[in-house]
N, C-alpha and C positions, 0 to 999 in steps of 0.2 A: 236318132241323133238329138231329138228334142225331148226325149223321155225324161230328162232331169227337170224339165219345166213342170211336169205333171206329178212329180213325187211329192208327197206330203212333207211339210216342214213342221217340226215340233215347236211348241211355244217357247221353249227354253232357247233353242237355236235362233229363233226370230228375235227374242229379247236380247240375246248376245250381239247379234248383228246390228240391231237397232241401237243398242248401247255404244257399239264401236263407231257407228256413223255419227251419233250425237256427240261422242267424245271428239271426233275429228272436227265436227262443226264448231264445238266449243273452243277447241285449240285454234282453229282458224280465226274465230271471232276474237279470241284473246290476243292472238298475234296481231290482228288488225288494230285492236284497241291499244296495245302496247306501242305499236308502230306509230299510230296517230298521236298518242300521248308524247312519245319521244319527239315527233315532228313539232308538236305544239311547244314543248319545252325548249327545243332548239330555236324555234322562231322567237319565243319570249326571251331566251338568253341572248340572242342576237339583237333583239329590239332594245333590251334594257342593259346591254353590256356597257360597263362604264367607259365612256369615250375619253380619250386623253383631253386634258384641259386645253382649251383653245389658246394658241399662242397670242401673247399680247403684242400688238403692233403699236409701237410708240411713234407718234408723228410729232416732230418738233416744228413749231412754226418759226421758221428762220426769220431773223430780224431783217428788215429791208436793207438792201446794200447801201453803203455810205454814198453820199452824193459825190459826184465826180468833182475834183478840185477845179477851180476856175483857172483858166490858162493864164499864166504869167510868163512873160519872156524871161529867159534865163539871164540873170544879171551878169553883165560882163565885168571883168576885172578892170578897175581903173588903170589907166596907163601909168607905168612906173617911170618916173623921170630920175635919171641918175645925175647927180651933181658931178661935174667935172671941173677940176681946177685948171686954170689956164697953164699950159706948159711953159716952163721957163728953162733956160739953159742951166746946166749943172754948174755949181760953184767950184772953182778950183783954187786951191791955195798951194802955191809953190814955195818951197823953202830951199834956199841955196846954202850949201855948207862950204866950209873952208876948202874942202877937197873938190876940185873942179869936176871930178868924175861922179860925185854923189849929189843927187838932187832928190829931194823928197817932195812928192806931189800928193796933196790931200784932196780928194774929190767928195763933195757933199751931194747927196741925191737932191736933185732939183725938180723932180717930177718927170723927167724924160726917161724913156725906157731905152 
């Protein structure tokens, strides 16, 4: 069962196996280097990625509010006096005609309603 351990190996076979192992080791190292370089490049890309310009925040200093007006009482309307003429009786003018059934009465407005 273990006789293959004791069989002699030729130099050519040993060199081929050694070359295959070294090739695998080189590939692994190369893969690690490429992966590391990609990670470093990704970190650098994220670190130096152009950030969007910061938004400007404009703050306006509001002027002070106007002073409250001084309290003044609301002016009242002055009382309105209406002039009234003293009432007087209406003036009547009566005109009698020759016909006893016809009488003309003229009434002038004297201020009474």
